[in-house]
C-alpha positions in Angstrom: 78.9 113.8 100.4 76.8 116.9 100.1 74.8 117.6 97.0 76.9 119.7 94.6 75.5 119.2 91.1 72.0 120.2 90.3 69.6 118.4 87.9 70.2 121.0 85.1 71.5 119.8 81.8 75.3 119.7 82.0 76.5 119.7 78.4 80.2 119.8 79.5 79.6 116.4 81.3 78.0 115.0 78.2 81.0 116.2 76.2 83.6 114.6 78.4 81.6 111.4 78.7 81.1 111.2 75.0 84.8 111.9 74.3 85.9 109.3 76.8 83.6 106.6 75.3 84.9 107.5 71.8 88.4 106.9 73.0 87.3 103.5 74.5 86.0 102.5 71.1 89.2 103.6 69.5 91.2 101.5 72.0 89.1 98.3 71.6 89.2 98.7 67.9 92.9 98.3 68.2 93.0 95.5 70.8 90.3 93.4 69.3 91.8 93.7 65.8 95.2 92.7 67.2 93.6 89.8 69.1 92.3 88.5 65.7 95.8 88.4 64.4 96.0 91.6 62.4 98.8 94.0 63.1 97.7 97.6 63.7 99.9 100.4 62.4 102.3 101.8 65.0 100.8 105.3 64.7 97.4 104.0 65.9 99.0 102.1 68.7 101.0 105.1 70.0 98.0 107.5 69.7 95.8 105.1 71.8 98.6 104.6 74.3 99.2 108.4 74.6 95.5 109.0 75.5 95.1 106.0 77.8 95.9 107.9 81.1 92.9 110.1 80.6 90.2 107.8 79.1 88.8 105.7 81.9 89.8 108.0 84.8 87.7 110.8 83.2 84.7 108.5 82.7 84.9 107.3 86.3 85.3 110.8 87.8 82.4 112.1 85.7 80.3 109.2 86.9 81.2 110.0 90.5 80.4 113.7 90.3 76.7 113.0 90.3 76.9 110.6 93.3 76.0 113.2 95.9 72.7 114.0 94.1 71.9 110.3 93.6 72.4 109.7 97.4 69.5 112.1 98.2 67.1 109.5 96.9 65.4 107.0 99.3 67.5 103.9 99.7 65.0 101.6 98.0 64.7 103.9 95.0 68.5 104.3 94.9 69.2 100.5 94.9 66.3 99.8 92.5 67.7 102.3 90.0 71.2 100.9 90.1 69.9 97.3 89.7 67.8 98.4 86.6 70.4 100.6 85.0 73.8 98.9 85.9 73.3 95.4 87.2 70.7 94.4 84.5 72.8 95.5 81.5 75.9 94.0 83.1 74.2 90.6 83.3 72.7 90.9 79.8 76.0 91.9 78.1 78.0 89.3 80.2 75.8 86.7 78.5 76.1 88.2 75.1 79.9 88.6 75.3 80.3 85.1 76.7 78.3 83.6 73.8 80.4 85.6 71.3 83.9 85.0 72.8 84.1 82.1 75.2 81.0 80.2 76.2 83.0 78.3 78.9 83.5 81.6 80.7 79.8 81.7 81.5 80.4 78.8 83.9 83.0 80.8 85.8 81.5 82.7 88.8 84.2 85.4 88.4 82.7 86.3 85.0 79.4 87.2 86.7 80.9 89.1 89.6 84.1 90.9 88.4 83.1 91.2 84.7 85.2 90.2 81.7 86.4 92.3 78.8 85.1 95.8 79.1 82.3 94.8 81.5 84.5 95.2 84.5 83.6 98.9 84.3 79.9 98.2 85.2 80.9 95.8 87.9 83.0 98.5 89.4 80.3 101.1 89.1 77.7 98.9 90.8 80.1 98.1 93.7 80.9 101.7 94.1 77.2 102.7 94.3 76.5 100.0 96.9 79.6 101.0 98.9 78.5 104.7 98.7 75.4 103.8 100.8 77.5 102.7 103.7 80.0 105.5 103.2 77.6 108.3 102.5 78.8 110.4 105.5 82.5 110.0 104.6 83.9 112.6 102.2 84.6 111.1 98.8 88.2 112.2 98.7 88.8 110.3 102.0 87.4 107.2 100.5 89.5 107.7 97.4 92.7 108.2 99.4 92.0 105.2 101.6 91.3 103.0 98.5 94.5 104.0 96.8 96.5 103.5 100.1 94.9 100.0 100.4 95.9 99.2 96.8 99.5 100.4 97.3 99.8 98.5 100.6 98.4 95.2 99.5 98.3 95.1 95.7 95.3 92.8 95.7 95.3 90.1 93.1 91.7 88.9 93.6 89.8 89.1 90.3 87.7 92.2 90.3 88.9 93.5 93.7 91.8 95.4 92.2 89.6 97.2 89.7 87.0 98.0 92.4 89.7 99.5 94.6 91.9 101.3 92.1 89.3 102.6 89.6 86.6 102.9 92.3 88.8 105.5 93.9 88.4 107.8 90.9 84.7 107.5 91.2 84.7 108.6 94.8 87.1 111.4 94.1 84.6 112.6 91.5 82.0 113.0 94.3 84.3 115.5 96.0 85.4 117.2 92.8 81.7 118.0 92.1 81.9 120.4 95.0 85.1 122.0 93.7 84.0 122.3 90.1 83.4 126.1 90.2 86.9 126.6 91.6 88.4 124.4 89.0 86.8 126.4 86.2 88.3 129.6 87.7 91.9 128.3 87.9 94.4 131.0 86.8 96.0 130.8 83.4 99.4 129.9 84.8 98.0 126.9 86.6 96.1 125.7 83.5 99.3 126.1 81.4 101.2 124.0 83.9 98.4 121.3 83.8 98.5 121.3 80.0 102.3 120.9 79.9 102.1 118.1 82.5 99.3 116.3 80.6 101.2 116.5 77.3 104.3 115.1 79.0 102.1 112.3 80.5 100.8 111.5 77.0 104.3 111.3 75.6 105.4 109.0 78.5 102.3 106.8 78.0 103.0 106.4 74.3 106.6 105.4 75.1 105.6 103.0 78.0 102.8 101.0 76.4 100.0 103.1 77.9 98.5 103.7 81.3 99.7 101.6 84.1 98.8 101.2 87.8 101.1 103.2 90.0 101.7 106.5 91.7 103.2 108.4 88.6 100.2 107.4 86.4 97.8 108.3 89.1 99.2 111.8 89.2 99.3 112.1 85.4 95.7 110.9 85.1 94.4 113.4 87.7 96.3 116.3 86.0 94.5 115.4 82.8 91.1 115.1 84.4 91.5 118.6 86.0 92.5 120.0 82.7 89.6 118.5 80.9 87.2 119.7 83.6 88.5 123.2 83.0 88.4 123.0 79.3 85.1 121.2 78.6 82.8 124.1 79.7 84.7 126.4 77.4 84.4 124.2 74.3 82.6 126.0 71.4 79.4 124.1 70.6 80.3 123.3 67.0 79.0 120.3 65.2 81.7 117.9 66.5 81.2 119.0 70.1 77.4 118.5 69.8 77.9 115.1 68.3 80.2 114.1 71.2 77.6 115.5 73.7 75.0 113.3 72.0 77.3 110.3 72.5 77.7 111.3 76.1 73.9 111.3 76.6 73.8 107.7 75.1 77.1 106.6 76.5 75.9 103.3 77.9 74.8 102.2 74.4 78.2 102.9 72.9 80.2 101.5 75.8 78.4 98.2 76.1 77.7 97.4 72.4 80.9 98.5 70.6 83.0 95.4 71.4 80.5 93.0 70.1 80.1 95.0 66.8 83.9 95.3 66.4 84.3 91.5 67.0 81.7 90.5 64.5 83.0 92.8 61.8 86.6 91.8 62.6 85.8 88.1 62.2 84.1 88.9 58.9 87.1 90.7 57.6 89.4 87.9 58.7 87.3 85.4 56.9 87.5 87.6 53.8 91.3 87.5 54.0 91.7 91.2 54.8 95.3 91.8 56.1 95.6 95.5 56.0 96.0 96.9 59.5 94.7 100.3 58.5 91.6 98.9 56.8 90.9 96.4 59.6 91.3 99.1 62.3 89.1 101.7 60.5 86.4 99.1 59.8 86.5 98.0 63.4 86.2 101.6 64.6 83.3 102.3 62.2 81.6 99.1 63.3 81.9 100.0 67.0 80.6 103.5 66.4 77.8 102.9 63.9 76.7 99.6 65.4 76.2 101.2 68.7 74.5 104.2 67.2 72.1 101.9 65.4 70.9 100.5 68.7 70.1 103.9 70.0 67.5 104.2 67.2 65.7 100.9 68.0 63.2 101.4 70.8 63.1 97.7 71.8 66.9 97.6 72.2 66.6 99.7 75.4 65.9 96.4 77.2 69.6 95.5 76.6 70.6 98.6 78.5 67.9 99.3 81.1 65.4 97.1 82.8 62.4 99.1 81.7 58.9 98.3 82.8 57.6 99.4 79.4 58.8 100.9 76.2 58.1 104.6 76.2 55.6 106.0 73.7 56.9 109.5 74.2 60.2 109.6 72.3 61.4 112.7 74.1 60.8 111.5 77.7 64.0 111.6 79.7 65.1 108.8 82.0 68.3 108.2 84.0 70.6 105.5 82.5 72.3 104.9 85.8 75.5 106.3 84.4 74.3 109.8 85.4 71.3 111.1 87.1 70.9 113.9 84.6 71.6 112.1 81.3 68.5 110.6 79.7 68.4 107.7 77.4 68.7 108.7 73.8 65.7 110.0 72.0 63.9 107.3 70.1 62.7 107.8 66.6 59.0 108.6 66.1 56.8 105.5 65.8 
C-alpha cells in the first residue's frame, strides 16, 4: 500500500466526510425518533433511504484513503495512535450509550467488541487498522475483493464480524483509490454523466427498497456514488455551506459519536411533553444532534471523550490527528 496522499490540507476530503456525517445525523434523527414511537413523515423516510447507499461507504472509503500514509509510521506509534483516537472513544461512548439506552448491554462482551448502535463503525475502523499492519504489503483492492468474496461465500452471522468484513472492504478499497485519485478527477464528461445517471437510479431504487442493503447490486451502486463524489468534491465552489461542511469534516468524530445521545435525550424530552408531530420531532432531533455535537467541539475538556490526550492543549490552533484521518486536526478550541 504505497503512500499516495500527502499531508497537505485536503478540503475535498473534509467536505465529503462532513457531508457523510451530516447524512448519518439525518438518518439517526429518523430512526431514533421512530424508535421512541413517533411516526416520521414519508418524505423524510424516503429521502434518507435514497441517500443510504452513499453515506457510510463514502465515510469508509475516505477513511481508508489515508491508510497508506498512516502505515509509514513506526508500528508502536501507529498502534498507540489508533488506541488513543479510536479504541479510547469507542470504549467511552460504549459506556455512555449503554447508560442511556440499555445498562444490561454493558454486561454483554459483544457490546465491547463489536459495538452497538452507531459505534460498530469505530469497532470496524479499529479492526481494519490492526489488520492493515499484517496486510501492509497486499494491495488494498485485493484485500477488499477477498473480503467481499468471503462475505458472499459464507455470509457470516457472528456479531461484528459481518460489519468488519463487508464495510471493512470499503476501507481497504479506499487505500487503493487514493493512488487513483488523480485519474478519477480527470474522468471524461461522458463517464461522469453515466455515473450520475447510475447514482440517481440507485437512489431511486434505494428509496423504493427501504434503503441500502447488503448484496452485489448495492455494492455496485454505492461504489458508483463514491466515484462520482470523489470527482465532484474537488470542484465544489467554496461557498458558505461548503465551508461549513468542511468544518464538520475536520471535527467529524465529535459529530459522529455525540449525535445519537443528543437526539435520544431531546427525543425523550419531547415524548414526555406529549409532542406527537413527526415533523417537529424529526427537526428537533436533527437540530439536537447537530448543535449538541457542535457544542462539544467548543469545550476544551470534552476532547477527553474523543481522544486520549496526555494534556489539554493551551494553543487553540494546534493540529492533532483524530484517528479518522492523518491530516484532519481536532477542531479549534475557543480562546481561554
